[in-house]
Legacy VTK file of the C-alpha trace (Angstrom):
# vtk DataFile Version 3.0
C-alpha trace
ASCII
DATASET POLYDATA
POINTS 443 float
-54.356 -108.036 -21.183
-57.172 -105.268 -20.581
-60.061 -106.436 -18.671
-63.386 -103.801 -18.847
-64.116 -101.804 -15.858
-67.010 -103.362 -13.833
-68.387 -99.770 -14.422
-67.790 -98.188 -17.632
-69.011 -94.922 -18.262
-72.087 -95.764 -20.972
-74.653 -92.615 -20.416
-75.008 -89.258 -21.495
-77.598 -86.903 -19.896
-77.519 -83.334 -21.254
-79.695 -80.917 -19.544
-80.472 -77.041 -20.648
-79.603 -74.508 -18.695
-82.656 -72.415 -17.790
-84.382 -73.254 -21.193
-87.256 -71.255 -21.608
-85.136 -67.779 -20.670
-81.713 -69.100 -22.877
-84.323 -70.314 -25.510
-86.058 -65.914 -25.793
-82.566 -64.987 -25.606
-81.654 -66.907 -28.512
-84.951 -65.666 -30.359
-84.283 -61.807 -29.149
-80.397 -61.146 -29.000
-81.748 -58.093 -27.277
-82.431 -60.083 -24.138
-78.828 -61.736 -23.979
-76.654 -60.470 -21.292
-79.958 -59.075 -19.060
-81.968 -60.449 -16.534
-84.929 -62.122 -18.136
-87.525 -64.220 -16.657
-90.303 -65.908 -17.467
-93.646 -66.276 -16.516
-97.290 -68.457 -17.337
-99.034 -65.451 -17.724
-99.601 -61.724 -18.224
-100.221 -61.134 -14.604
-98.675 -59.328 -11.410
-100.359 -62.474 -9.050
-97.721 -64.972 -10.841
-94.173 -65.766 -10.526
-91.430 -66.983 -12.684
-90.692 -70.723 -14.125
-87.391 -69.816 -15.353
-85.062 -67.476 -15.012
-82.036 -66.335 -16.596
-77.945 -67.047 -15.466
-78.205 -63.421 -15.577
-81.205 -62.797 -12.904
-80.000 -65.921 -10.798
-76.334 -64.070 -10.216
-78.140 -61.151 -9.069
-80.457 -63.176 -6.418
-83.287 -64.201 -7.852
-84.668 -67.693 -6.863
-86.380 -69.657 -9.087
-90.116 -69.691 -9.133
-89.534 -66.037 -7.423
-93.345 -64.170 -7.622
-93.084 -61.251 -9.627
-92.915 -59.083 -6.847
-90.126 -60.266 -5.503
-87.945 -60.424 -8.665
-88.646 -57.120 -8.908
-87.742 -55.951 -5.428
-84.308 -57.885 -6.245
-84.016 -56.621 -9.179
-86.289 -53.393 -10.645
-85.269 -53.650 -14.155
-86.055 -57.641 -14.493
-87.290 -58.065 -17.659
-90.150 -60.603 -17.568
-91.639 -62.536 -20.996
-94.613 -64.689 -21.044
-94.177 -68.093 -22.057
-94.726 -69.421 -25.257
-94.702 -73.348 -25.367
-95.671 -73.945 -29.069
-92.059 -71.914 -29.603
-90.213 -73.923 -27.427
-91.516 -77.436 -28.865
-90.462 -76.480 -32.015
-87.009 -75.615 -30.529
-86.762 -78.769 -28.777
-87.616 -80.910 -31.803
-84.925 -78.758 -33.494
-82.197 -79.091 -30.712
-82.968 -82.921 -30.849
-82.022 -83.197 -34.580
-78.874 -81.458 -34.348
-77.622 -83.834 -31.011
-78.355 -86.723 -33.234
-75.582 -85.368 -35.942
-72.951 -86.164 -33.074
-74.753 -89.049 -31.031
-78.056 -90.728 -31.459
-80.975 -89.711 -28.314
-81.939 -92.523 -26.189
-84.371 -91.142 -24.375
-86.165 -87.798 -23.932
-86.797 -86.954 -20.230
-88.038 -83.820 -20.794
-88.403 -80.428 -22.516
-84.745 -79.812 -21.697
-83.173 -83.220 -21.131
-82.139 -85.983 -22.906
-80.183 -89.373 -22.465
-77.691 -91.104 -24.698
-75.933 -94.432 -24.934
-72.930 -94.167 -25.521
-70.329 -97.138 -27.345
-66.944 -97.692 -25.834
-65.693 -96.273 -29.044
-67.273 -92.469 -28.118
-66.605 -92.502 -24.414
-62.557 -92.625 -25.251
-62.589 -88.838 -25.123
-65.144 -87.910 -22.956
-64.602 -84.151 -23.186
-64.197 -84.433 -26.706
-67.537 -85.793 -27.289
-69.201 -83.032 -24.788
-67.404 -80.619 -26.702
-68.660 -81.928 -29.895
-71.975 -81.662 -29.012
-71.646 -78.017 -27.496
-70.260 -76.608 -30.456
-72.719 -78.380 -33.091
-75.675 -76.620 -30.813
-73.800 -73.042 -31.036
-73.417 -73.445 -34.634
-76.935 -74.313 -35.169
-78.709 -71.714 -33.125
-76.922 -69.387 -30.777
-74.061 -69.654 -28.016
-76.614 -68.197 -25.360
-78.706 -71.927 -25.641
-75.986 -73.331 -23.250
-76.335 -77.403 -22.049
-74.700 -78.898 -18.982
-73.246 -82.053 -19.977
-72.776 -85.331 -17.351
-71.342 -88.663 -17.965
-71.461 -91.545 -16.090
-71.909 -95.531 -15.756
-75.578 -94.787 -15.133
-78.742 -92.235 -15.899
-79.030 -91.284 -12.505
-75.212 -90.575 -11.721
-74.835 -88.730 -15.275
-77.901 -86.621 -14.331
-76.522 -85.667 -11.162
-73.241 -84.835 -12.500
-74.959 -82.330 -15.553
-77.333 -80.594 -12.745
-74.534 -80.045 -9.843
-72.300 -78.258 -12.893
-73.921 -75.580 -13.960
-74.553 -73.328 -16.412
-72.419 -74.834 -19.430
-70.582 -77.447 -17.455
-69.294 -80.887 -18.095
-68.105 -83.630 -15.638
-67.289 -87.241 -15.423
-68.400 -89.676 -12.951
-66.122 -92.618 -12.340
-67.901 -95.342 -9.665
-64.199 -95.316 -8.145
-64.261 -91.576 -7.133
-67.525 -91.697 -4.724
-68.762 -91.486 -2.467
-66.354 -88.658 -2.091
-66.807 -87.366 -5.314
-70.531 -86.298 -4.607
-70.317 -85.995 -0.651
-71.262 -82.047 -1.163
-74.447 -82.679 -2.859
-77.172 -82.059 -0.408
-79.558 -84.972 -0.278
-82.738 -82.704 -1.563
-80.597 -82.032 -4.707
-80.231 -85.566 -6.031
-82.834 -86.601 -8.821
-85.805 -88.920 -7.156
-85.493 -86.940 -3.092
-88.119 -85.428 -2.500
-89.241 -83.824 0.843
-90.960 -86.393 1.925
-88.640 -88.704 0.609
-85.482 -87.106 2.425
-87.582 -86.541 5.550
-88.119 -90.692 5.107
-83.986 -90.598 5.065
-83.473 -87.975 8.102
-85.495 -90.466 10.130
-83.592 -93.409 9.289
-79.790 -91.419 10.106
-79.348 -90.687 6.473
-78.224 -87.054 6.637
-75.775 -86.775 3.424
-74.694 -88.529 0.640
-71.628 -90.282 2.324
-74.232 -91.963 4.777
-76.736 -92.138 1.760
-73.804 -94.295 -0.260
-73.335 -96.361 2.761
-76.562 -98.085 2.865
-77.593 -101.830 1.686
-80.059 -101.883 -1.266
-82.638 -103.724 1.279
-82.334 -100.618 3.536
-82.940 -98.246 0.120
-86.299 -100.860 -0.649
-87.562 -100.585 3.339
-87.125 -96.783 3.631
-88.615 -96.071 -0.405
-91.076 -98.846 0.543
-90.870 -99.937 -2.720
-88.718 -101.667 -5.432
-87.962 -98.177 -6.453
-85.203 -97.950 -3.320
-83.245 -100.838 -4.718
-83.426 -99.527 -8.363
-81.855 -96.363 -7.002
-79.183 -97.926 -5.254
-78.328 -99.963 -7.932
-78.111 -96.799 -10.600
-76.489 -94.782 -7.669
-73.304 -97.619 -7.372
-73.056 -97.726 -11.106
-74.992 -100.392 -11.910
-77.786 -100.433 -14.465
-81.160 -100.830 -13.149
-84.089 -101.223 -15.733
-87.037 -99.357 -16.091
-90.370 -100.107 -16.369
-92.598 -99.420 -19.178
-94.945 -97.025 -17.985
-98.868 -97.035 -18.740
-100.774 -93.983 -19.070
-102.967 -93.676 -16.086
-104.483 -90.078 -16.615
-104.589 -87.291 -18.661
-105.374 -84.184 -17.169
-104.684 -80.589 -17.185
-104.145 -77.885 -14.393
-103.930 -74.418 -14.458
-102.754 -71.604 -11.998
-105.448 -68.504 -11.724
-105.267 -64.906 -11.570
-106.655 -62.983 -9.118
-109.683 -62.150 -11.104
-110.386 -65.129 -12.393
-111.027 -66.996 -8.684
-115.080 -66.605 -9.129
-117.400 -69.588 -9.310
-117.851 -68.956 -12.330
-114.223 -68.186 -14.176
-113.332 -71.610 -12.321
-115.931 -73.337 -13.850
-115.188 -71.628 -17.523
-111.421 -73.014 -17.092
-112.491 -76.273 -15.331
-114.447 -76.799 -19.025
-111.722 -76.086 -21.349
-109.471 -78.229 -18.926
-111.931 -81.153 -19.309
-112.383 -80.507 -22.990
-108.047 -80.358 -23.923
-107.733 -83.806 -21.627
-110.986 -85.325 -23.519
-109.075 -84.731 -27.023
-105.979 -86.452 -25.775
-108.009 -89.235 -24.594
-109.350 -89.919 -28.115
-106.149 -89.242 -29.851
-104.740 -92.406 -27.499
-107.535 -94.723 -28.510
-108.627 -94.991 -24.279
-111.292 -94.377 -22.138
-111.766 -93.257 -19.166
-114.236 -94.236 -16.462
-113.596 -91.511 -13.775
-113.220 -87.909 -13.777
-110.995 -85.756 -10.617
-111.777 -81.937 -10.118
-109.242 -80.377 -7.859
-108.931 -76.765 -6.315
-105.945 -75.498 -4.491
-105.661 -71.940 -2.328
-103.906 -70.861 0.426
-100.197 -70.609 0.395
-96.961 -70.590 2.217
-93.330 -70.011 1.498
-91.602 -73.672 1.305
-87.526 -73.836 1.373
-87.398 -73.219 -2.262
-89.335 -70.255 -1.992
-91.910 -71.534 -3.944
-95.653 -70.530 -3.445
-97.119 -73.947 -1.628
-100.954 -74.547 -1.613
-102.288 -75.396 2.064
-105.978 -75.394 1.288
-107.032 -78.394 -0.919
-110.518 -79.541 -1.830
-110.884 -82.652 -4.256
-114.491 -84.545 -5.412
-114.320 -87.727 -7.830
-116.966 -88.973 -10.314
-117.294 -92.183 -11.759
-119.379 -93.461 -15.204
-119.227 -96.090 -17.426
-116.497 -96.670 -19.668
-116.660 -92.911 -21.755
-114.559 -90.878 -24.726
-116.787 -88.155 -25.399
-116.887 -84.474 -24.366
-120.854 -84.896 -23.508
-120.216 -87.566 -20.770
-116.987 -85.892 -19.643
-119.143 -81.946 -19.099
-121.766 -83.543 -17.410
-119.897 -85.152 -15.027
-117.780 -82.065 -14.790
-121.006 -80.222 -14.039
-122.092 -82.422 -10.882
-118.287 -82.139 -9.653
-118.596 -77.716 -10.240
-122.472 -78.037 -8.293
-120.502 -79.825 -5.306
-117.590 -77.261 -4.983
-120.227 -74.096 -4.786
-121.425 -76.420 -2.207
-118.846 -77.263 -0.466
-115.762 -75.005 -1.331
-114.766 -72.216 1.257
-111.750 -70.745 -0.579
-111.155 -68.902 -3.322
-108.852 -71.423 -5.822
-105.416 -69.969 -6.585
-105.519 -73.203 -9.277
-107.737 -75.776 -10.429
-107.150 -79.069 -11.986
-108.941 -82.180 -14.055
-108.026 -85.647 -14.568
-109.474 -88.102 -16.479
-108.283 -91.646 -15.130
-109.650 -95.216 -14.740
-108.575 -95.857 -17.995
-109.373 -98.669 -20.343
-109.151 -99.825 -24.193
-112.513 -101.139 -26.019
-110.232 -104.864 -26.398
-110.431 -104.654 -22.006
-114.319 -103.470 -22.047
-116.731 -106.203 -20.281
-120.092 -105.735 -21.698
-122.896 -105.810 -19.315
-124.871 -109.049 -20.084
-128.089 -106.598 -19.351
-127.403 -103.926 -21.730
-127.271 -104.186 -25.924
-126.315 -101.754 -28.251
-129.673 -100.897 -28.989
-130.447 -99.667 -25.455
-131.687 -96.290 -25.586
-128.387 -95.312 -23.148
-126.196 -96.662 -25.611
-127.717 -95.207 -28.572
-127.337 -91.427 -26.926
-123.422 -92.177 -26.031
-123.052 -93.518 -29.501
-124.510 -90.209 -30.998
-122.256 -88.098 -28.833
-118.978 -90.296 -29.267
-119.771 -89.351 -33.445
-120.359 -85.924 -32.220
-117.262 -85.138 -30.719
-114.896 -87.665 -33.331
-116.751 -85.446 -36.225
-115.245 -82.397 -33.921
-111.618 -83.916 -33.525
-111.678 -84.163 -37.300
-112.978 -80.881 -37.905
-109.997 -79.349 -35.914
-107.630 -81.670 -37.351
-108.312 -80.357 -40.992
-109.045 -76.463 -39.777
-107.277 -75.743 -36.566
-107.844 -76.739 -32.869
-109.990 -73.837 -32.457
-112.276 -74.428 -35.448
-115.151 -76.069 -33.217
-115.768 -76.945 -29.822
-119.023 -78.452 -27.790
-120.073 -75.044 -26.281
-118.977 -71.832 -25.524
-115.197 -71.564 -26.321
-114.222 -69.629 -23.194
-110.743 -67.262 -23.466
-108.754 -68.119 -20.742
-105.738 -66.186 -19.648
-102.331 -67.542 -20.161
-103.875 -69.761 -23.341
-102.369 -72.892 -24.252
-105.032 -75.036 -22.518
-104.103 -78.552 -22.500
-100.377 -77.849 -24.359
-98.605 -76.920 -21.490
-94.992 -78.378 -21.075
-94.957 -80.278 -18.075
-92.182 -82.256 -16.682
-92.052 -85.801 -19.180
-94.481 -84.109 -20.704
-94.137 -82.713 -24.640
-97.146 -81.675 -26.198
-97.772 -82.492 -29.703
-98.298 -79.989 -32.549
-101.883 -80.953 -32.692
-102.635 -79.666 -29.129
-102.055 -75.965 -30.164
-104.056 -73.153 -31.160
-104.764 -72.270 -34.922
-102.132 -69.837 -35.505
-98.467 -70.579 -34.296
-96.676 -67.950 -32.538
-93.395 -66.680 -34.814
-89.791 -67.544 -33.078
-89.199 -63.702 -32.979
-92.438 -62.505 -31.427
-91.419 -62.218 -27.878
-94.193 -61.808 -25.581
-93.600 -59.059 -23.393
-94.956 -58.989 -19.525
-97.210 -55.852 -19.497
-97.825 -55.724 -15.706
LINES 1 444
443 0 1 2 3 4 5 6 7 8 9 10 11 12 13 14 15 16 17 18 19 20 21 22 23 24 25 26 27 28 29 30 31 32 33 34 35 36 37 38 39 40 41 42 43 44 45 46 47 48 49 50 51 52 53 54 55 56 57 58 59 60 61 62 63 64 65 66 67 68 69 70 71 72 73 74 75 76 77 78 79 80 81 82 83 84 85 86 87 88 89 90 91 92 93 94 95 96 97 98 99 100 101 102 103 104 105 106 107 108 109 110 111 112 113 114 115 116 117 118 119 120 121 122 123 124 125 126 127 128 129 130 131 132 133 134 135 136 137 138 139 140 141 142 143 144 145 146 147 148 149 150 151 152 153 154 155 156 157 158 159 160 161 162 163 164 165 166 167 168 169 170 171 172 173 174 175 176 177 178 179 180 181 182 183 184 185 186 187 188 189 190 191 192 193 194 195 196 197 198 199 200 201 202 203 204 205 206 207 208 209 210 211 212 213 214 215 216 217 218 219 220 221 222 223 224 225 226 227 228 229 230 231 232 233 234 235 236 237 238 239 240 241 242 243 244 245 246 247 248 249 250 251 252 253 254 255 256 257 258 259 260 261 262 263 264 265 266 267 268 269 270 271 272 273 274 275 276 277 278 279 280 281 282 283 284 285 286 287 288 289 290 291 292 293 294 295 296 297 298 299 300 301 302 303 304 305 306 307 308 309 310 311 312 313 314 315 316 317 318 319 320 321 322 323 324 325 326 327 328 329 330 331 332 333 334 335 336 337 338 339 340 341 342 343 344 345 346 347 348 349 350 351 352 353 354 355 356 357 358 359 360 361 362 363 364 365 366 367 368 369 370 371 372 373 374 375 376 377 378 379 380 381 382 383 384 385 386 387 388 389 390 391 392 393 394 395 396 397 398 399 400 401 402 403 404 405 406 407 408 409 410 411 412 413 414 415 416 417 418 419 420 421 422 423 424 425 426 427 428 429 430 431 432 433 434 435 436 437 438 439 440 441 442
């Protein structure tokens, strides 16, 4: 009689290799085999958000500045990110993967999870090869992915990330901790710089010592139940993910050197606010708070990325709102405060709408009625915002705006891809960028 393993293989994690860079090589065959870097905007003061495997093999690190990348590889080819193109490609990729095995979760623009049936794991290598062949046939061999299979999503993700590019690995709990003993703690998903420091303080310096801790110890180190969930997943036991609740709508933007004056920072913050407001209304929610933040200064971290050590934040509050007028008025208060207090030139600006609530959750003020003057004004501005949303839906996102629509370097305001967030098509501008229209950096 055959017994089912205690920790059967049931998760497949697929992680594309240098997705933005290989996407550009896919759409422009002339770039294949060459060192390519993708930058967020056409400016000499920015850095690579993705680099091709050819650039990596020559020593260019992720998040390298343009100057650093060209010092290492003088003939490095730099292209400007095209977020709408990558989202369209992502959607086509999901369709292809679904022809082989259903996608259970999309974790990011270039990472997906599949839940496997026992019949699908009888030959794991053949299943991985089938997915890769389907992708190569639908797109091109340059658009590769790494695949990990394991009893849990965390182990499968660790496997996929540790075997790049174009890798495959099958992780069995019976082979642990030895199978993953070589992986540094800071290469494990969920282990941030701060969490690594906590682990070191607890005497945990490598994967083997992390594996050996007890679940309750993990909870104490993480200071939450997330530690126990991490422990369970690491040991091959599924840990239920609690449904996430949207807590904020926000956008941020790195600023080129010539966009760090108070006037241009205000222009950028305004557009970020309007983008967040449109997303808030699409979710049928209201906000009660706004945060405005600036970052500047900087130093080199262990990952060679530019970190900011000068920060300024401000928060304003208001009655539950969903209209552009309320948000822009509040933003104006924050910008006035910034002009008085900020003593550095911001390298980045962020705006967040939070303190979210829905109409059904709102508690009316006993002393305010719908006929009160402020309520009438608010209702009018909400109607204006709804009308503008409707016009944008019919004629494109750039058809109408409240006030001047400033052109901010890098474009894609409110429509940039972030980890865990893939913009909707409605987030993008009026004229979609053609797949083959590579945007080469001019600096």
